ROMARTI-693827 format. One record per residue (C-alpha): y, x, z; residue in one letter. Coordinates in steps of 0.02 Angstrom, whole numbers, padded with zeros to 5 digits, always signed. Example, Ala and Ser with C-alpha at 12.3 -4.5 7.8 and 13.67 -1.06 7.14 Angstrom:
-00225+00615+00390A-00053+00684+00357S
% end
This chain:
+00000+00000+00001M+00144+00107-00060P+00274+00007+00033L+00213+00073+00201Y+00156+00247+00152I+00279+00387+00134L+00212+00480-00014L+00244+00665+00006I+00169+00721-00158L+00150+00896-00223Q+00285+00894-00356L+00278+01027-00488F+00395+01066-00633S+00340+01141-00796C+00490+01258-00821V+00463+01446-00846S+00558+01578-00750T+00562+01767-00750E+00477+01792-00580N+00315+01694-00597K+00206+01628-00738T+00247+01460-00810R+00147+01314-00745L+00081+01229-00900T+00075+01042-00922F-00113+01042-00910D-00110+01145-00753E-00001+01014-00668C-00153+00899-00661F-00282+01023-00597D-00243+00992-00414Y-00380+00973-00285T-00377+00855-00135T-00492+00850+00017F-00552+00671+00056P-00672+00722+00196L-00695+00851+00334L-00840+00839+00459A-00903+00962+00592F-01091+00972+00619S-01153+00911+00791P-01189+01096+00833T-01013+01150+00784G-01085+01286+00674Q-01046+01209+00504H-00910+01111+00423L-00928+00985+00281L-00790+00985+00155I-00771+00862+00011Q-00658+00905-00137T-00596+00793-00274R-00526+00856-00437R-00512+00803-00620S-00665+00816-00728S-00593+00809-00903W-00758+00819-00995N-00826+00663-00909T-00658+00569-00902S-00683+00549-00715S-00653+00637-00550F-00780+00758-00483E-00824+00741-00300N-00902+00900-00230T-00980+00925-00060L-00968+01100+00016W-01052+01171+00168L-00947+01297+00263Y-01032+01421+00383D-00905+01447+00523I-00979+01606+00592Q-01008+01693+00426N-00854+01617+00345Q-00947+01574+00188T-00966+01412+00092K-01083+01343-00038K-01097+01187-00146I-01219+01053-00093I-01186+00937-00237T-01054+00901-00370T-01121+00725-00387N-01056+00644-00225L-01022+00459-00219H-00832+00430-00225K-00822+00304-00082S-00978+00318+00029I-00945+00460+00147K-01084+00585+00189P-01138+00601+00369Q-01225+00724+00480W-01388+00675+00558L-01384+00683+00750P-01487+00846+00757S-01368+00936+00640G-01514+00994+00530N-01484+00867+00392F-01339+00789+00296I-01362+00613+00225A-01270+00571+00064L-01266+00452-00080F-01246+00521-00257P-01134+00454-00391N-01287+00441-00500N-01470+00485-00488H-01475+00614-00627S-01570+00741-00519S-01728+00631-00517I-01819+00535-00652N-01774+00355-00619R-01885+00232-00708T-01825+00074-00618D-01674+00008-00527D-01719+00084-00361Q-01585+00159-00247Q-01596+00326-00158Y-01519+00411-00009I-01525+00601-00010Y-01555+00711+00140L-01494+00887+00124Y-01593+01009+00232S-01494+01156+00304L-01662+01243+00336I-01739+01230+00163S-01578+01209+00062D-01651+01055-00028E-01592+00886-00075L-01729+00766-00034L-01722+00589-00112P-01782+00442-00012I-01814+00275-00092N-01726+00133+00002I-01765-00009-00117G-01660-00103-00243K-01513-00146-00131D-01351-00051-00168V-01274+00015-00007P-01089+00005+00029S-01083+00102+00194T-01204+00170+00321F-01220+00251+00494T-01354+00348+00588W-01434+00301+00752S-01448+00419+00901S-01595+00509+00819N-01639+00575+00649D-01771+00442+00613S-01667+00283+00597S-01526+00235+00480L-01422+00076+00467Y-01342+00028+00301F-01247-00118+00228V-01265-00208+00062T-01152-00338-00016T-01211-00509-00069N-01119-00622-00192M-01154-00806-00208E-01058-00959-00265S-01005-01082-00130I-01073-01226-00236V-01211-01230-00362D-01164-01276-00539K-01259-01421-00613N-01272-01505-00781D-01124-01615-00740E-01002-01468-00736W-01082-01363-00874K-00982-01200-00876D-00825-01276-00799V-00764-01193-00638N-00688-01279-00486Q-00579-01139-00426Y-00599-01131-00237R-00767-01217-00239Q-00836-01094-00367N-00763-00938-00289L-00895-00803-00269M-00924-00788-00082H-00956-00610-00026K-01067-00580+00128S-01156-00429+00193S-01331-00385+00254T-01365-00247+00378I-01532-00156+00363Y-01621-00028+00465R-01740+00097+00388I-01854+00219+00483D-01908+00387+00415F-02063+00492+00442D-01997+00671+00439F-02177+00734+00430N-02189+00658+00258D-02027+00598+00180L-02118+00546+00022S-02195+00397+00115L-02115+00226+00090P-01984+00192+00221V-01994+00048+00341E-01852-00072+00306K-01799-00221+00410Q-01652-00341+00409I-01547-00328+00563I-01428-00469+00522R-01335-00562+00384N-01147-00568+00408V-01035-00694+00322S-00902-00564+00277T-00882-00399+00188L-00909-00247+00298I-00791-00100+00280G-00848+00030+00408Q-01007+00036+00515L-01033+00132+00678L-01183+00148+00796Y-01158+00175+00983T-01303+00210+01097S-01200+00137+01238F-01281-00031+01261E-01362-00011+01089E-01234-00089+00976K-01171-00082+00799L-00981-00091+00776I-00906-00141+00609F-00747-00193+00524T-00734-00348+00419S-00630-00340+00259V-00566-00468+00133A-00534-00448-00051T-00403-00585-00058L-00269-00560+00077M-00201-00735+00094E-00191-00704+00281N-00252-00571+00405S-00401-00671+00471D-00523-00573+00364G-00488-00409+00449F-00565-00389+00621E-00687-00283+00722I-00855-00352+00773Y-01008-00293+00868S-01194-00334+00857I-01305-00310+01006D-01462-00230+00936L-01563-00293+01087R-01517-00469+01030N-01459-00466+00852T-01413-00650+00854S-01263-00605+00959T-01110-00567+00852L-00952-00530+00954S-00777-00532+00883K-00685-00388+00969L-00510-00405+00897T-00393-00543+00851N-00234-00451+00816N-00188-00507+00640E-00189-00334+00568A-00297-00224+00459I-00408-00116+00567E-00477+00047+00493F-00529+00225+00532E-00643+00181+00675L-00699+00328+00782Q-00814+00327+00934L-00769+00421+01091S-00889+00557+01143I-00965+00446+01278D-00981+00300+01153G-00884+00181+01267Q-00720+00172+01171H-00673+00148+00988V-00514+00219+00918L-00440+00130+00768F-00281+00121+00670R-00194-00041+00620T-00075-00100+00485L+00001-00267+00530S+00020-00393+00394L+00153-00500+00478N+00079-00642+00572S+00106-00819+00514N+00060-00864+00694K+00195-00755+00766G+00090-00635+00867K+00142-00477+00780L+00291-00406+00687N+00269-00295+00539N+00247-00119+00603T+00208+00058+00550Q+00032+00125+00568F-00018+00109+00749R-00164+00177+00851L-00270+00075+00973H-00415+00105+01088S-00550-00030+01115L-00645-00023+01279N-00823-00078+01239L-00860-00112+01422I-00724-00244+01457N-00658-00278+01282G-00482-00223+01329Q-00373-00156+01185I-00238-00027+01226T-00105+00032+01110R-00091+00220+01110L+00063+00326+01073A+00165+00174+01120E+00324+00275+01145N+00311+00365+00979F+00449+00312+00861H+00360+00356+00702G+00197+00314+00614S+00021+00363+00664I-00069+00446+00519N-00230+00510+00601G-00323+00543+00764H-00467+00635+00847A-00549+00618+01019F-00561+00769+01135K-00691+00805+01272H-00568+00765+01410D-00532+00591+01335S-00362+00648+01276S-00324+00626+01093I-00253+00728+00949Y-00134+00621+00850I-00056+00649+00677L+00117+00577+00694G+00246+00554+00555Q+00430+00568+00593L+00543+00571+00445G+00472+00685+00312T+00360+00781+00433E+00182+00746+00490V+00141+00850+00646Q+00001+00863+00775I+00026+00788+00945Y-00081+00764+01100T-00085+00612+01215Q-00159+00639+01386H-00217+00467+01447L-00156+00371+01540P+00012+00451+01505M+00111+00370+01362K+00217+00515+01301D+00155+00632+01166L+00158+00824+01172I+00199+00903+01003Q+00108+01061+00956H+00209+01204+00880N+00150+01209+00701G+00219+01238+00525W+00340+01120+00443N+00252+01006+00324G+00106+00882+00323T-00052+00890+00430Y-00195+00778+00375E-00377+00738+00417S-00385+00823+00585I-00562+00841+00660I-00628+00916+00818L-00793+01002+00852S-00875+00924+01005H-00972+01084+01036D-00826+01202+01064N-00670+01102+01020E-00630+01204+00867S-00512+01115+00751I-00506+01089+00562A-00372+01003+00462F-00292+00989+00291V-00115+01058+00279Y+00016+01059+00141S+00201+01083+00119S+00321+01099-00026F+00294+01288-00016E+00106+01285+00013K-00018+01184-00086P-00150+01081+00004M-00297+01178+00082E-00416+01167+00230V-00376+01268+00389Y-00480+01314+00543F-00431+01367+00716I-00514+01389+00885N-00363+01351+00994N-00232+01219+00963I-00104+01326+01055N-00115+01454+00912Q-00083+01324+00777L+00026+01440+00673K-00116+01567+00668L-00237+01443+00583A-00350+01523+00453Q-00355+01449+00278V-00538+01429+00226I-00518+01358+00050T-00427+01417-00102N-00448+01270-00220E-00263+01262-00259N-00227+01448-00264N-00166+01432-00442L-00008+01349-00383F+00037+01493-00268T+00045+01598-00426Q+00168+01483-00514R+00351+01456-00492N+00373+01288-00410L+00523+01181-00362P+00615+01218-00202Q+00658+01071-00089T+00779+01018+00045K+00806+00861+00149V+00962+00766+00094Y+01050+00632+00196R+01177+00498+00158W+01251+00336+00223I+01227+00160+00159N+01408+00106+00171K+01362-00078+00183D+01285-00065+00355D+01313+00123+00397H+01126+00158+00407Q+01081+00341+00380T+00956+00367+00239I+00867+00527+00196E+00763+00591+00053G+00695+00752-00023I+00781+00844-00164L+00665+00941-00278H+00765+01073-00374Y+00700+01140-00538P+00631+01318-00520P+00770+01445-00517G+00906+01316-00488K+00900+01290-00301F+01063+01211-00240E+01135+01219-00416S+01270+01094-00464K+01289+00965-00603N+01107+00939-00632L+01024+00791-00718P+00950+00674-00587L+00784+00577-00588L+00770+00459-00438S+00583+00453-00437S+00419+00496-00353L+00364+00603-00502A+00440+00766-00560A+00486+00809-00737S+00549+00951-00841E+00716+01022-00789G+00769+00873-00684W+00827+00871-00505L+00713+00744-00418V+00774+00636-00278L+00630+00562-00175E+00720+00433-00067P+00648+00366+00096N+00737+00199+00081Y+00720+00053+00203R+00539+00002+00218G+00478+00182+00229S+00373+00238+00376T+00421+00375+00496G+00588+00302+00548Y+00539+00163+00669G+00482-00016+00654D+00660-00083+00640E+00695+00030+00490F+00533-00032+00412L+00575-00214+00439N+00753-00209+00377E+00694-00248+00202I+00639-00422+00256R+00738-00558+00163Y+00812-00417+00050K+00654-00331-00011P+00735-00248-00159V+00921-00270-00143S+00932-00177+00024R+00826-00023-00020P+00904-00030-00193G+01074-00008-00112K+01004+00136-00009D+00956+00225-00172I+01123+00189-00258L+01225+00256-00114Y+01116+00414-00116G+01155+00440-00299I+01341+00409-00267D+01339+00542-00133Q+01250+00666-00248L+01385+00636-00379I+01523+00655-00251Q+01445+00818-00189D+01443+00885-00368G+01254+00906-00365I+01210+00794-00510V+01286+00750-00680D+01338+00567-00669Q+01307+00547-00854Y+01125+00607-00845K+01037+00491-00728L+00861+00418-00741A+00750+00320-00624I+00564+00299-00613G+00437+00250-00480E+00268+00166-00461H+00213+00010-00364S+00350-00034-00241Y+00453+00100-00325G+00423+00003-00486G+00488-00154-00397F+00648-00058-00361L+00662+00017-00533T+00652-00155-00614N+00780-00222-00492W+00906-00079-00505L+00921-00082-00695I+00977-00262-00677T+01113-00209-00554Q+01187-00057-00640T+01195+00021-00812K+01214+00198-00749R+01034+00251-00788F+01002+00322-00958N+00813+00292-00945A+00693+00200-00831A+00508+00229-00798L+00424+00074-00722S+00249+00085-00656G+00154-00068-00593A+00317-00157-00551G+00357-00340-00526T+00475-00444-00632I+00445-00616-00557D+00397-00629-00373Y+00353-00812-00380T+00215-00788-00509S+00161-00627-00420M+00137-00726-00259W+00021-00841-00351G-00079-00703-00440M-00083-00552-00322S-00226-00513-00205D-00098-00487-00067M+00013-00641-00056P+00033-00618+00130V+00141-00466+00097L+00264-00565-00010L+00268-00702+00121H+00327-00573+00245Y+00450-00481+00130L+00539-00641+00075F+00529-00733+00236G+00422-00876+00178G+00335-00957+00030F+00430-00981-00135P+00461-01164-00097W+00523-01125+00078E+00657-00993+00031V+00678-01016-00157P+00853-00941-00150Y+00787-00774-00082I+00650-00766-00216Y+00778-00804-00352Q+00913-00684-00285N+00789-00539-00271E+00694-00569-00434T+00739-00466-00590P+00688-00595-00720I+00836-00705-00679Y+00957-00560-00709Q+00866-00478-00853L+01013-00506-00973D+01108-00374-00876R+00987-00234-00923V+01045-00099-01044R+00929+00040-00992T+00787+00097-01111P+00630+00065-01010T+00452+00136-01012H+00321+00025-00929I+00142+00064-00877V+00010-00044-00797T-00178-00048-00764G-00264-00188-00852E-00368-00229-00698N-00227-00222-00575D-00246-00363-00448I-00114-00301-00328R+00029-00314-00456V-00053-00407-00602P-00030-00335-00774A+00052-00498-00828S+00209-00440-00738Q+00225-00295-00855S+00193-00403-01008Y+00331-00525-00954I+00447-00378-00925F+00411-00302-01097E+00433-00469-01185R+00599-00503-01100G+00671-00331-01141L+00608-00343-01319N+00696-00511-01344Y+00858-00435-01276L+00848-00289-01397G+00831-00158-01262I+00721-00006-01309P+00555-00036-01218V+00377+00028-01224K+00228-00039-01132L+00068+00061-01105I-00088-00019-01028T-00237+00076-00959F-00410-00004-00976P-00524-00019-00825K-00384+00040-00712Q-00321-00044-00554G-00157-00026-00464H-00156+00161-00432S-00229+00225-00598L-00359+00328-00506T-00517+00303-00608N-00487+00417-00757N-00382+00575-00746P-00341+00568-00928W-00242+00410-00893H-00134+00495-00769G-00100+00638-00888K-00061+00523-01034I+00055+00420-00921K+00161+00572-00875V+00156+00641-01054R+00228+00482-01121E+00356+00467-00983E+00417+00641-01016L+00435+00597-01199K+00538+00445-01149W+00650+00554-01042L+00672+00679-01184Q+00720+00537-01301K+00837+00439-01190Y+00869+00538-01030G+01013+00643-01094N+01101+00504-01186Q+01243+00436-01081S+01230+00247-01088L+01355+00208-00948N+01455+00053-00996Y+01631+00004-00953I+01639-00183-00985E+01805-00259-01036L+01851-00442-01032S+01785-00556-01166D+01913-00528-01305T+01836-00664-01413S+01912-00795-01297R+02100-00825-01311P+02219-00831-01160P+02246-01000-01076L+02405-01029-01182F+02451-00923-01334T+02602-00913-01448Y+02541-00808-01591T+02686-00693-01625T+02685-00506-01614K+02793-00506-01459R+02678-00633-01371S+02528-00524-01409L+02621-00371-01340Y+02658-00466-01181C+02473-00508-01158S+02427-00325-01190A+02548-00270-01052E+02465-00390-00932C+02294-00326-00974H+02344-00145-00945K+02408-00184-00767R+02268-00212-00643I+02371-00328-00532T+02421-00442-00672C+02328-00607-00695R+02457-00716-00783T+02604-00689-00904F+02733-00798-00988D+02834-00756-01144F+02990-00838-01207D+03006-00818-01397A+03194-00853-01393D+03242-00725-01265S+03091-00613-01303L+03066-00599-01115Q+02893-00558-01051C+02852-00589-00869R+02694-00531-00779L+02623-00619-00625W+02492-00575-00500E+02450-00758-00473M+02333-00858-00581D+02304-01046-00603N+02211-01054-00437T+02367-01005-00341T+02496-01102-00443G+02520-01227-00582S+02593-01225-00759I+02735-01349-00794V+02831-01387-00951A+03009-01322-00964S+03122-01420-01080P+03252-01282-01075S+03124-01157-01145K+03036-01250-01286P+02972-01085-01360R+02898-01016-01198S+02710-00979-01186S+02593-00937-01040V+02435-00835-01041G+02307-00781-00912S+02178-00644-00895V+02005-00717-00903Q+01874-00641-00788I+01688-00670-00762S+01550-00592-00656P+01497-00490-00808N+01656-00389-00791N+01599-00325-00623Y+01411-00297-00638V+01428-00111-00679N+01574-00064-00566I+01580-00155-00399H+01527-00042-00253N+01487+00096-00375Q+01562+00270-00370S+01741+00285-00420C+01698+00358-00589S+01640+00187-00644H+01811+00108-00627C+01929+00246-00675D+01948+00162-00847Q+01932-00018-00784S+02068-00147-00761R+01960-00249-00642Y+01936-00135-00493E+02014+00017-00412I+01946+00166-00316C+01949+00142-00129N+01991+00313-00056V+01906+00271+00109N+01737+00228+00036T+01750+00321-00132S+01684+00164-00217T+01756+00035-00336C+01830-00113-00242Q+01943-00259-00278C+02128-00220-00306P+02263-00278-00187P+02288-00465-00164F+02114-00505-00227T+01947-00527-00137Y+01763-00515-00177W+01672-00681-00186N+01500-00608-00216N+01521-00611-00403G+01697-00556-00451M+01868-00517-00382C+01968-00677-00358M+02154-00692-00328T+02198-00718-00145Q+02276-00882-00098L+02442-00935-00018F+02495-01043+00128Q+02414-01214+00128G+02294-01186-00013Q+02112-01239+00003L+01995-01096+00042C+01808-01066+00067S+01794-00878+00102H+01844-00764+00245A+01947-00654+00131D+02018-00788+00016A+02194-00788+00090C+02341-00665+00074R+02312-00545+00220T+02479-00460+00183D+02562-00626+00230L+02452-00637+00389N+02356-00782+00315L+02174-00820+00348S+02056-00964+00303C+02068-01086+00450Q+02004-01263+00485P+02128-01405+00458S+02135-01578+00534C+02115-01654+00359D+01934-01595+00364F+01963-01448+00248T+01993-01261+00269Y+02162-01196+00212R+02255-01033+00213C+02367-01025+00367S+02434-00905+00493V+02304-00850+00621L+02333-00951+00779P+02383-00859+00936T+02268-00836+01085A+02235-00996+01182G+02262-01112+01034I+02104-01198+00972G+02070-01264+00802L+01941-01404+00771T+01791-01347+00666V+01684-01503+00696A+01740-01679+00738G+01914-01757+00741F+02061-01655+00807C+02122-01803+00911N+01954-01834+00995G+01908-01990+00898S+01726-02033+00885T+01632-02059+00720D+01447-02074+00680A+01474-02009+00502G+01468-01833+00430A+01647-01796+00486L+01625-01838+00668G+01530-01773+00819V+01493-01880+00972M+01473-01792+01139G+01447-01615+01074P+01343-01520+01203W+01234-01376+01155G+01299-01270+01009I+01238-01116+00920Y+01316-01005+00786V+01187-00910+00687S+01218-00723+00688P+01133-00714+00516F+01237-00832+00411D+01373-00904+00525G+01311-01084+00515I+01368-01191+00663L+01237-01300+00744Y+01293-01444+00859V+01201-01559+00978T+01272-01736+00981N+01217-01795+01152F+01300-01966+01139D+01242-02020+00965L+01107-01939+00975P+01076-01811+00837R+01074-01628+00791F+01198-01569+00655Q+01238-01411+00554S+01405-01359+00480F+01410-01225+00343L+01546-01090+00356P+01713-01158+00294F+01653-01333+00292S+01704-01478+00405R+01567-01594+00340I+01412-01601+00448G+01229-01621+00391S+01111-01711+00507T+00956-01607+00547I+00870-01734+00661L+00914-01905+00732S+00751-02001+00744N+00648-01985+00901G+00799-01932+01007L+00874-02003+01165D+00956-01857+01256S+00965-01703+01142P+01020-01550+01240E+01012-01380+01155D+00981-01302+00984I+00930-01124+00931F+00895-01048+00758V+00799-00888+00729D+00806-00760+00588S+00675-00856+00488S+00788-01012+00493H+00668-01103+00612N+00767-01231+00715I+00719-01264+00895Y+00790-01423+00974M+00767-01480+01155S+00757-01663+01202E+00783-01705+01387Y+00716-01882+01405Y+00589-01926+01267I+00413-01890+01333G+00493-01825+01492Q+00546-01671+01396G+00497-01603+01227I+00543-01465+01102M+00560-01508+00919Y+00538-01369+00790I+00589-01380+00611R+00528-01240+00499R+00595-01218+00322P+00495-01322+00200G+00380-01393+00331M+00365-01557+00428N+00443-01574+00598L+00330-01517+00740T+00345-01528+00927S+00272-01464+01087F+00200-01505+01209P+00126-01669+01147P+00239-01814+01192I+00202-01873+01367G+00118-01713+01422Q+00268-01651+01517S+00250-01797+01637G+00356-01795+01792S+00283-01642+01873S+00336-01461+01860C+00177-01397+01785S+00182-01246+01670L+00093-01351+01537T+00247-01460+01508G+00437-01455+01486L+00492-01581+01614Y+00672-01633+01572Q+00709-01473+01473V+00887-01421+01429I+00912-01241+01372G+00811-01151+01236V+00815-00974+01161V+00684-00885+01057V+00649-00700+01037D+00602-00604+00880Q+00417-00627+00920F+00428-00814+00923G+00419-00826+01114N+00516-00979+01174I+00615-00971+01335Y+00648-01148+01401A+00745-01213+01548A+00663-01370+01624P+00815-01408+01729A+00738-01529+01850R+00602-01401+01889C+00731-01268+01927Y+00641-01135+01826M+00637-01037+01665I+00473-01038+01568V+00414-00929+01425K+00298-01003+01294W+00201-00879+01188V+00163-00944+01012P+00010-01060+01003N-00012-01059+01194S-00042-01215+01293T+00027-01149+01458T+00195-01071+01492G+00232-00914+01591I+00353-00922+01734L+00503-00807+01705V+00620-00862+01848A+00636-00993+01981G+00516-01084+02094N+00438-01235+02004P+00501-01396+02078G+00604-01314+02216H+00791-01284+02221I+00831-01104+02253G+00994-01017+02298T+00933-00841+02320G+00911-00703+02193S+00742-00775+02136N+00798-00956+02140G+00886-01078+02022L+00974-01245+02041N+00985-01345+01880W+00980-01209+01748P+01058-01261+01584R+01096-01152+01434F+01041-00971+01412M+01078-00815+01309H+00946-00685+01267L+00998-00498+01248D+00842-00431+01162E+00915-00256+01142V+00923-00234+01332R+00784-00352+01377G+00892-00468+01478A+00901-00658+01490L+01065-00736+01552Y+01054-00908+01630V+01192-01032+01675A+01135-01077+01848D+01245-01232+01849T+01229-01305+02023D+01234-01132+02102N+01397-01102+02005N+01345-00935+01943R+01272-00839+01794I+01106-00752+01830Q+01032-00604+01738K+00842-00586+01731F+00752-00438+01653M+00615-00488+01532I+00448-00437+01602G+00525-00417+01774G+00474-00490+01940N+00584-00643+01928G+00725-00576+02034T+00895-00613+01962G+01062-00526+01974I+01223-00626+01989T+01341-00562+01851V+01474-00697+01866A+01522-00824+01997G+01413-00848+02147G+01558-00876+02264N+01543-01062+02279G+01628-01194+02170P+01813-01170+02140G+01959-01127+02027L+01986-00947+02082N+01954-00815+01951L+01800-00757+02049N+01729-00932+02050Q+01642-01052+01932L+01614-01238+01947N+01461-01313+01863G+01453-01178+01729A+01340-01240+01589S+01345-01115+01445G+01347-00925+01425V+01355-00805+01278W+01345-00615+01287V+01426-00494+01164T+01318-00379+01060R+01363-00228+01164N+01303-00318+01320G+01467-00290+01410Q+01556-00456+01408T+01510-00635+01450L+01593-00795+01389Y+01559-00940+01507I+01583-01125+01487A+01657-01166+01660D+01620-01350+01634T+01691-01435+01788N+01847-01326+01780N+01883-01377+01597N+01899-01194+01547R+01805-01048+01468V+01799-00883+01558M+01781-00704+01496R+01692-00598+01623W+01655-00413+01598N+01490-00348+01666I+01521-00266+01832G+01684-00355+01867D+01709-00463+02021T+01816-00590+01929Q+01848-00657+01756G+01994-00714+01652S+02030-00882+01567V+02025-00873+01377V+02025-01059+01335A+02077-01216+01426G+02183-01234+01579S+02183-01105+01715A+02221-01244+01838S+02074-01351+01782G+02176-01487+01696V+02081-01584+01561A+02164-01639+01398G+02146-01659+01209K+02289-01549+01145T+02243-01392+01050N+02262-01287+01208T+02158-01396+01324L+01975-01440+01346L+01883-01582+01431S+01712-01543+01505Y+01664-01394+01392P+01475-01384+01385G+01426-01228+01285D+01499-01075+01200V+01452-00963+01052A+01527-00817+00955L+01532-00797+00766D+01432-00651+00688P+01588-00540+00683T+01635-00586+00861E+01807-00634+00799T+01799-00817+00854Y+01744-00911+01009L+01666-01082+00979Y+01670-01213+01119I+01585-01386+01129S+01724-01495+01194D+01614-01635+01258Y+01735-01770+01314N+01851-01738+01166N+01707-01761+01039N+01749-01600+00947R+01701-01415+00931V+01849-01300+00953Q+01870-01123+00888R+01981-00992+00972F+02030-00818+00911V+01969-00680+01023L+02100-00551+01067Q
% end
């Protein structure tokens, strides 16, 4: 899965230099990898598997070597090793069991299968007939005489009959894949005798890896699924060999489990996981993680929990500590975790990438694979981890590359100026040109002749933390795409690359980004797209991994169609101008080949140079035939040679085929229009043919109107016409893209093309800013030089007006004068409110109607979310996936409604279950609700004087604070808790403890003891007091509270650590009123995403007010 794996490839350039021999094109593909290392049980030998191209057979040769550690010699056991079934040592260490790729070494006269035993004593390969079943994996028992292996069975779910002929019913006729586990016993006195073979058990799933443990005589295996519609098909199971009817499911963590390894005592299993994003909400998407499964009690423990990066490998030690291969940034290093301690100890090694670490259980010698950009991949051996830098290289399979001149590399960092995230990548300089300037740039994961190669680790890469990985959600191509473009801008600004010689090319997820980026900019002269997607909706329907797209886009295509459309290249294909080379495997089921066919057809229709190459019998990664990889690169280099040095950067002018708004076709009139076009601030001109006077205006017909003038019958007016196409190639690009443009200017602070003065960006083009009183629908739509901003008006619109001073509220929902209305313009008894930090939508609870509403930014018209089934609605909360949580106080004695995008309304607990008791199975008279990023719901059943946490899919809540059913006034008690605010960054829950007249802070996962952070001095009007406080909101930095001081008719600002607050809205003396400076029984508060405005539910005035924060 390329999205989650940081590919640090060995990148080689075919450019000759004076110091070393040129690396030829063919030599570039003669690189050897090492798929397997395995110590013998005696620690005297090491198995090494190598994989390299076999050009004569159009395949890859898998060779098994035996390395003698004491004599430091190695010899070949076979060059015919099976590519996927790993060889294994027999427990005695005298034999090696292996499966061949074919049985050419014996005369096969039937379809029998064979396992081979290699004898270290006789140096022979001994074939053993195991019947007709083709094995997929195997494991040895505790002695040399017994072997367990797995075969795959395929059968249709339903039998075809004469009624259906050859017609398929898709799901009914899917071939169901199951597995059978066999045991065979050998007679080592005469291996030519037929083996005894017995069925251990049939399993209704595919088996990926099989282990035997003598502890309690069990088989441990992983289940796998070929179609990843969810994560249910990937788990770990055990079979008790003393009672094979017992099949135990050991995991349920909604992730892919792999790389199982038994501890030395056989009582624990280490395994790595890759989460697939749970639809059930149990897990977030994460980097590779490491877990330990206790086979005694079934407990699963996450290891290396404090490690910020990704776990790439592991090995058990004798003392139960663990060697861990951990990736941070571009480095993969060796660490040790001493259990039960959580912190890792890094060992002092070389910079680069360590892989496939193994440990001899006889003497704790260590072997590993190591590579860097200076050293090609080889196998190393060492007796003591503390002398890691003295490790001895024991292979020389890639020695050729040490004799050739290769690129030099450096880590390069830049800033994404949209959100100020630091991004890094690796620069590969052509040989002999390290740190040269003005080089042609290829942003790609493949090197080519003479090009500087940028290998960007954009958002979604591992090694930078789970948050960095997850930041591509909802913007799976646009956000990492921006990461790449800002990196290229920085390279241009630093003078490292030639801005007129840019190309881009990547494979798999890199192909996704390539296809996307050429729709966003025309700066690339050539593009190389490998296994990329052009339409994510059809890919969701055809890929073997739809669960990944569900995660990346935040839902199914019908749930979030706007995200699918905004992030999909096919809908913006008419913007492409870049000659594009496309490759795909014909049998690719991860990114179906149809995506590349659609892409090629679209570009061909548009007249864009395009070439599509398909590879037969190849899947997603093109790993079956080495010739295909060589041909792919050969043709891509030809494409770069043809188009890469041709500057195709476009400067788009306005559509000159369309006339101005009004035209008087004389030479002077045309001259006037030309003057307007040359001046970037000009949008409108008028020309009087009598006086020959030309006037230029910065306003357009959105900021003024055209009227007839009888005194100037020969006057004409014209306007500059703009469209989004004028900005596609310049906005947010480096300044070189707008130095010849009349549409944008260079912003000296960001060094990017931005809108000129008195205009604003409306997500498509630069629009003229508006004047006092004009209708607006954007935060930047008004003339900021005149101190105007887009503010709500009492006529139920938003208009440009002067920003109100502190203490003056403007109505954003309901009537300014407090009138009631059950329609879309009114609110009735607004109580709980919430402003989404993701899109600024205002959500309002109408307690008196009852109903829940939403108001889009810059709209005074409400939309009803829910009105049926309500009596006393209380609170509302919306998470990042746009799931809406709504609490109802009375119906069913307390219930929570949940509306998920594109799904029917759900609720919990079942209506009536809450009852009138304070059981943790109900929500008796619930008020407040907040939800964390994991989907855990925190609810405040007010009459039970407690806060309860509900884990997704649970039937019983967890007590967070309070004493169920008992009023409390101490640090661990509550008295009528209402609204809450969750600070996930600091793990704190703030609760408006209404009848205790205070705000309590509880630490998530703590012991339920609260800290009073505001109030707590009895009810009153003093600045150190609160009176029936109902709502609370905490700023992002966790330093300031805003509190709805309900009975005092005011809102307080209270800094953490202070002993008193200050009044920011309402009357300091507690007076209620309906003017724009007063409030009446404010129930809840919220801040907008920029923390510029304070929103207040003004209950008795039937309105929601907005105040400017100073």
